[in-house]
C-alpha positions as CSV (number, residue, x, y, z in Angstrom):
1,X,-5.0,2.6,-13.5
2,X,-3.0,5.6,-14.5
3,X,-2.2,8.3,-12.9
4,X,-1.4,10.7,-14.8
5,X,-3.7,13.9,-15.8
6,X,-7.2,14.2,-13.7
7,X,-7.4,16.5,-11.2
8,X,-4.7,16.4,-7.7
9,X,-7.6,15.1,-6.0
10,X,-8.9,12.6,-8.2
11,X,-5.1,11.4,-8.5
12,X,-5.5,11.0,-4.9
13,X,-8.1,9.0,-4.8
14,X,-6.9,7.2,-7.3
15,X,-3.9,6.1,-5.3
16,X,-5.9,5.3,-2.3
17,X,-8.2,3.0,-4.1
18,X,-5.2,1.4,-5.2
19,X,-3.6,0.7,-1.7
20,X,-7.2,-0.5,-0.6
21,X,-7.1,-2.9,-3.6
22,X,-3.6,-4.0,-2.3
23,X,-4.3,-4.3,1.4
24,X,-7.9,-6.2,0.3
25,X,-5.6,-8.6,-1.6
26,X,-3.1,-8.5,1.5
27,X,-6.0,-9.6,3.6
28,X,-7.3,-12.0,1.2
29,X,-4.0,-13.9,0.3
30,X,-3.5,-17.6,2.1
31,X,-0.4,-15.8,3.9
32,X,0.0,-19.3,6.1
33,X,0.5,-21.3,3.0
34,X,3.8,-19.0,2.6
35,X,7.7,-20.9,3.2
36,X,9.4,-19.3,6.0
37,X,11.3,-17.4,4.1
38,X,8.5,-15.6,1.8
39,X,6.9,-14.8,4.7
40,X,10.0,-12.8,5.8
41,X,10.2,-11.2,2.5
42,X,6.4,-10.2,3.0
43,X,6.6,-9.4,6.8
44,X,9.8,-6.9,5.2
45,X,7.9,-5.3,2.4
46,X,5.0,-4.3,4.9
47,X,7.5,-2.9,7.8
48,X,9.0,-0.8,4.7
49,X,5.1,0.0,3.2
50,X,4.3,1.4,6.6
51,X,7.1,3.7,7.0
52,X,6.6,5.1,4.0
53,X,3.2,5.6,4.7
54,X,3.3,7.4,7.9
55,X,5.6,9.9,6.1
56,X,2.6,10.9,4.3
57,X,0.9,12.1,7.6
58,X,2.8,15.4,8.4
59,X,2.7,15.9,4.5
60,X,-1.2,16.4,4.8
61,X,-1.2,19.1,7.3
62,X,1.1,21.1,5.5
């Protein structure tokens, strides 16, 4: 998917769709099969993503 061109609303909808797909992919993934070190890396990545995602809410209020 490309996020270039189109209206701001369609670009945001495209990004939201990609986020939904990413979360669905993680929910469907065999996370229990990960090694301990891989699991820690995934947990770090998710925590970083959650902190970044929290920064979106105040921008929506503006």
